[in-house]
C-alpha positions as CSV (number, residue, x, y, z in Angstrom):
1,X,27.0,72.6,-18.5
2,X,24.3,70.1,-19.4
3,X,23.6,66.8,-17.7
4,X,23.1,63.6,-19.8
5,X,21.9,60.3,-18.6
6,X,23.2,57.3,-20.5
7,X,21.9,53.8,-19.7
8,X,24.4,51.1,-20.7
9,X,28.2,51.1,-20.2
10,X,29.0,48.9,-23.2
11,X,31.1,50.2,-26.2
12,X,28.3,52.5,-27.5
13,X,27.3,53.9,-24.1
14,X,30.9,54.4,-23.0
15,X,31.9,56.1,-26.3
16,X,28.9,58.4,-26.1
17,X,29.7,59.3,-22.5
18,X,33.3,60.1,-23.3
19,X,32.3,62.3,-26.2
20,X,29.9,64.3,-24.0
21,X,32.3,64.5,-21.1
22,X,35.2,65.7,-23.3
23,X,32.9,68.4,-24.5
24,X,32.5,69.7,-20.9
25,X,29.1,68.1,-20.1
26,X,28.2,66.1,-17.0
27,X,27.3,62.4,-17.7
28,X,25.5,59.9,-15.5
29,X,26.5,56.5,-16.9
30,X,24.0,54.0,-15.5
31,X,24.6,50.2,-15.5
32,X,23.9,47.3,-13.2
33,X,27.6,47.1,-12.4
34,X,28.4,50.8,-12.2
35,X,31.2,50.3,-14.7
36,X,32.5,52.5,-17.5
37,X,35.4,54.7,-18.5
38,X,37.2,56.9,-16.0
39,X,36.7,60.6,-16.7
40,X,36.1,63.6,-14.4
41,X,32.9,64.4,-16.3
42,X,31.5,60.9,-16.0
43,X,29.6,59.8,-12.9
44,X,29.2,56.0,-12.9
45,X,26.0,54.8,-11.2
46,X,25.0,51.2,-10.4
47,X,21.3,50.9,-10.8
48,X,18.6,48.8,-12.5
49,X,17.3,50.8,-15.4
50,X,14.0,48.8,-15.5
51,X,13.1,50.3,-12.1
52,X,11.1,53.5,-12.9
53,X,11.8,55.1,-9.5
54,X,15.5,54.8,-10.2
55,X,15.4,56.4,-13.6
56,X,13.0,59.2,-12.5
57,X,15.4,60.1,-9.7
58,X,18.5,60.0,-11.9
59,X,16.9,61.8,-14.8
60,X,15.8,65.0,-13.0
61,X,17.4,67.9,-14.7
62,X,18.8,65.9,-17.6
63,X,18.9,67.3,-21.1
64,X,18.7,63.9,-22.6
65,X,18.3,60.2,-21.7
66,X,20.1,57.7,-24.0
67,X,19.0,54.1,-24.1
68,X,22.3,52.3,-24.9
69,X,21.4,49.2,-22.8
70,X,22.2,45.7,-24.1
71,X,20.3,42.9,-22.4
72,X,21.4,39.3,-22.8
73,X,20.6,38.3,-26.4
74,X,18.3,35.5,-25.4
75,X,16.4,37.6,-22.9
76,X,15.3,40.4,-25.1
77,X,11.5,39.6,-25.0
78,X,11.6,39.7,-21.1
79,X,14.3,42.3,-20.4
80,X,13.8,45.0,-23.1
81,X,10.2,46.1,-22.5
82,X,10.5,47.1,-18.8
83,X,13.8,49.0,-19.6
84,X,12.3,50.8,-22.6
85,X,9.1,51.7,-20.7
86,X,11.2,53.0,-17.7
87,X,13.3,55.3,-19.8
88,X,10.4,56.5,-21.8
89,X,8.5,57.4,-18.6
90,X,11.6,59.1,-17.2
91,X,12.1,61.2,-20.3
92,X,8.4,62.2,-20.3
93,X,8.3,63.3,-16.7
94,X,11.7,65.0,-16.7
95,X,11.2,66.8,-20.1
96,X,14.3,65.2,-21.5
97,X,15.0,64.1,-25.0
98,X,14.8,60.3,-25.4
99,X,17.5,58.9,-27.7
100,X,17.3,55.1,-28.3
101,X,20.1,53.2,-29.8
102,X,18.6,50.5,-32.0
103,X,19.5,48.1,-34.9
104,X,18.0,46.8,-38.1
105,X,16.2,43.8,-36.8
106,X,12.8,45.5,-36.8
107,X,12.7,45.7,-40.6
108,X,13.0,42.0,-41.2
109,X,14.3,40.5,-44.5
110,X,14.3,42.9,-47.4
111,X,15.8,42.8,-51.0
112,X,17.0,46.4,-51.2
113,X,19.1,48.9,-49.3
114,X,17.3,49.8,-46.1
115,X,16.1,53.3,-45.5
116,X,14.2,54.8,-42.6
117,X,11.1,54.8,-44.8
118,X,10.9,51.0,-44.8
119,X,8.2,49.5,-42.5
120,X,9.2,47.6,-39.4
121,X,7.8,44.4,-40.7
122,X,9.8,41.8,-38.8
123,X,8.0,38.7,-37.6
124,X,10.7,37.3,-35.4
125,X,10.5,37.9,-31.6
126,X,13.6,40.0,-31.4
127,X,12.6,42.1,-34.4
128,X,9.2,42.7,-32.9
129,X,10.6,43.7,-29.6
130,X,12.6,46.4,-31.3
131,X,9.7,47.5,-33.5
132,X,7.4,47.8,-30.5
133,X,9.9,49.9,-28.6
134,X,10.0,52.5,-31.4
135,X,6.2,52.3,-31.8
136,X,5.7,53.3,-28.2
137,X,8.2,56.1,-28.3
138,X,6.8,57.4,-31.6
139,X,3.3,57.3,-30.3
140,X,4.3,59.4,-27.2
141,X,6.0,61.9,-29.5
142,X,2.9,62.2,-31.7
143,X,0.9,62.8,-28.5
144,X,3.3,65.6,-27.6
145,X,4.4,63.7,-24.5
146,X,8.1,63.4,-25.2
147,X,10.8,64.5,-27.6
148,X,12.0,61.1,-29.0
149,X,14.3,59.8,-31.7
150,X,16.1,56.6,-32.6
151,X,19.4,55.7,-34.1
152,X,19.7,52.5,-36.1
153,X,22.9,50.8,-37.0
154,X,24.1,47.7,-38.7
155,X,26.7,45.2,-37.3
156,X,29.0,47.0,-34.9
157,X,32.8,47.1,-35.0
158,X,35.4,49.3,-33.4
159,X,37.4,49.9,-30.3
160,X,35.8,48.3,-27.2
161,X,33.5,46.1,-29.2
162,X,34.1,42.4,-28.4
163,X,30.8,40.7,-28.8
164,X,29.7,41.4,-32.4
165,X,30.0,38.8,-35.1
166,X,33.0,40.6,-36.7
167,X,34.7,41.2,-33.3
168,X,34.6,37.5,-32.6
169,X,36.8,36.7,-35.7
170,X,39.5,39.3,-35.2
171,X,41.7,37.1,-32.9
172,X,41.6,34.4,-35.5
173,X,42.6,36.8,-38.2
174,X,45.6,38.0,-36.2
175,X,46.6,34.5,-35.4
176,X,46.4,33.4,-39.0
177,X,43.7,30.8,-38.3
178,X,40.8,29.8,-40.5
179,X,37.9,32.2,-40.0
180,X,34.4,30.8,-39.9
181,X,31.6,33.3,-40.5
182,X,27.8,33.2,-40.6
183,X,26.1,32.6,-43.9
184,X,27.7,33.6,-47.2
185,X,31.3,35.1,-46.8
186,X,30.9,37.0,-50.1
187,X,27.5,38.7,-49.5
188,X,27.8,42.5,-49.3
189,X,27.1,43.7,-45.7
190,X,27.0,47.0,-44.0
191,X,29.3,47.6,-40.9
192,X,28.8,50.5,-38.5
193,X,31.7,52.0,-36.6
194,X,31.1,52.5,-32.9
195,X,32.6,56.1,-32.7
196,X,30.3,57.1,-35.6
197,X,27.3,55.8,-33.5
198,X,28.4,57.9,-30.5
199,X,28.7,61.0,-32.7
200,X,25.2,60.4,-34.2
201,X,23.6,59.9,-30.8
202,X,24.9,63.2,-29.5
203,X,23.6,65.1,-32.6
204,X,20.2,63.4,-32.4
205,X,19.8,64.5,-28.8
206,X,20.6,68.2,-29.5
207,X,19.1,68.9,-33.0
208,X,15.3,69.3,-33.0
209,X,15.2,68.2,-36.6
210,X,16.0,64.7,-35.4
211,X,13.0,64.3,-33.1
212,X,10.0,62.2,-34.0
213,X,11.7,59.8,-36.5
214,X,14.5,57.2,-36.7
215,X,17.9,57.8,-38.3
216,X,20.4,55.4,-39.8
217,X,23.9,55.9,-38.4
218,X,26.3,57.1,-41.2
219,X,27.9,53.9,-42.5
220,X,30.5,53.1,-45.2
221,X,29.6,51.3,-48.4
222,X,29.1,47.6,-47.8
223,X,31.9,45.0,-47.7
224,X,31.6,41.3,-47.6
225,X,32.8,39.4,-44.5
226,X,35.7,38.1,-46.6
227,X,36.6,41.7,-47.6
228,X,36.7,42.8,-44.0
229,X,38.9,39.9,-43.0
230,X,41.3,40.5,-45.8
231,X,41.4,44.3,-45.1
232,X,42.2,43.7,-41.5
233,X,44.9,41.1,-42.3
234,X,46.5,43.6,-44.7
235,X,46.6,46.3,-42.0
236,X,48.0,43.8,-39.5
237,X,50.7,42.7,-41.9
238,X,49.7,39.1,-41.7
239,X,48.6,36.7,-44.5
240,X,44.8,36.7,-45.0
241,X,43.5,33.4,-43.5
242,X,40.9,31.2,-45.3
243,X,37.3,32.3,-44.7
244,X,34.6,29.6,-44.6
245,X,30.8,30.1,-44.3
246,X,28.9,28.4,-41.5
247,X,25.8,26.8,-43.2
248,X,22.4,27.4,-41.8
249,X,21.9,23.8,-40.8
250,X,25.0,23.9,-38.5
251,X,23.6,27.0,-36.8
252,X,20.2,25.3,-36.4
253,X,21.8,22.2,-35.0
254,X,24.0,24.1,-32.6
255,X,21.0,26.0,-31.3
256,X,19.8,22.9,-29.6
257,X,22.5,23.4,-27.0
258,X,23.6,27.0,-27.4
259,X,21.2,29.9,-26.5
260,X,23.3,32.3,-28.7
261,X,23.1,30.1,-31.8
262,X,19.4,29.5,-31.1
263,X,18.7,33.2,-31.2
264,X,20.9,33.8,-34.3
265,X,18.6,31.7,-36.4
266,X,16.2,34.6,-36.6
267,X,18.7,37.0,-38.2
268,X,20.7,34.7,-40.4
269,X,19.2,36.3,-43.5
270,X,21.5,39.3,-42.7
271,X,24.5,37.3,-43.6
272,X,23.2,34.9,-46.2
273,X,22.5,37.6,-48.8
274,X,23.2,41.3,-49.4
275,X,22.3,43.3,-46.3
276,X,22.9,47.0,-47.0
277,X,22.1,50.1,-45.0
278,X,21.3,53.5,-46.7
279,X,22.4,56.2,-44.3
280,X,22.2,59.1,-46.7
281,X,19.4,60.9,-44.7
282,X,21.7,61.6,-41.7
283,X,24.5,62.7,-43.9
284,X,22.3,65.1,-45.9
285,X,20.5,66.5,-42.8
286,X,23.3,66.8,-40.3
287,X,26.4,66.6,-42.4
288,X,27.6,63.5,-40.6
289,X,30.0,61.3,-42.6
290,X,31.2,57.8,-41.7
291,X,34.8,57.4,-40.6
292,X,36.7,56.1,-43.7
293,X,36.9,52.3,-43.4
294,X,40.7,52.2,-43.6
295,X,40.9,54.6,-40.6
296,X,38.2,52.8,-38.7
297,X,39.8,49.4,-39.2
298,X,43.2,50.8,-38.2
299,X,41.8,52.2,-34.9
300,X,40.1,48.8,-34.3
301,X,43.3,46.9,-34.9
302,X,45.3,49.3,-32.6
303,X,42.8,48.7,-29.8
304,X,42.9,45.0,-30.2
305,X,46.7,45.0,-30.2
306,X,46.7,47.1,-27.0
307,X,44.2,44.8,-25.4
308,X,46.3,41.7,-26.1
309,X,49.4,43.4,-24.9
310,X,47.7,44.3,-21.6
311,X,46.5,40.8,-21.2
312,X,50.1,39.5,-21.8
313,X,51.5,41.8,-19.2
314,X,48.9,40.7,-16.6
315,X,49.8,37.1,-17.2
316,X,53.6,37.7,-17.0
């Protein structure tokens, strides 16, 4: 039985912990609150991952350390560097594989499907934070100090995910209310399913072919935001609601009072024009395939319905 240390008890960290625990491994799931799913193989730990002493103590004997943390969106420049540095040091000193869960911000705007060969050329502060995290881990790998790899995904959706852009519109779709989305509702966009992320992280930790480079999580062909809304409505058996785009000027104006909208301005390009992820490398190398979109959306809808039912019972 191997021991795995996962930092972050959000949807990705929790899904990865369950996958490993169900395979018979021991998981230390680390978060500030000590939260996470209940499973005999998961030990939930309340700790500050930015504290190097904490992570060194927790990582002794670990096969892999997974960075699935998710600092507050507007605090990335201050909160990410110490967390990333702490986990990198823990992996180095404990001879554990470092697997970082990342996104596509580091690339910046492009006009073609993104591959792992694209440079991390973002100029925005959040994109540079992500780019710098990988640069430090990659340099440590090149210096033979650590076995490191990174998974990159597009916009999340799936069971347990409530904070992504798509997740925020699901209740309105189910209620038949007009849906307002960022940018252009008809621009093709890649959507990454949370369970596919978890499967990818587990493979990257265990397969030495993954180390020393980033990998895109297997992701279905792109769909527009309107396509996603209509597909979800069809599965739910409700009429597809109107879908309206939120213009850039509205986001910019709202950013004066909303920290979230203020930070979104940096990545609006992802929703204003085609934003497509090429994940063929992971499929060709590891045989990983994305969960078919119909199946993924069905599981997402089932989770949301269960969540709403539980909320109704608590209020009764």
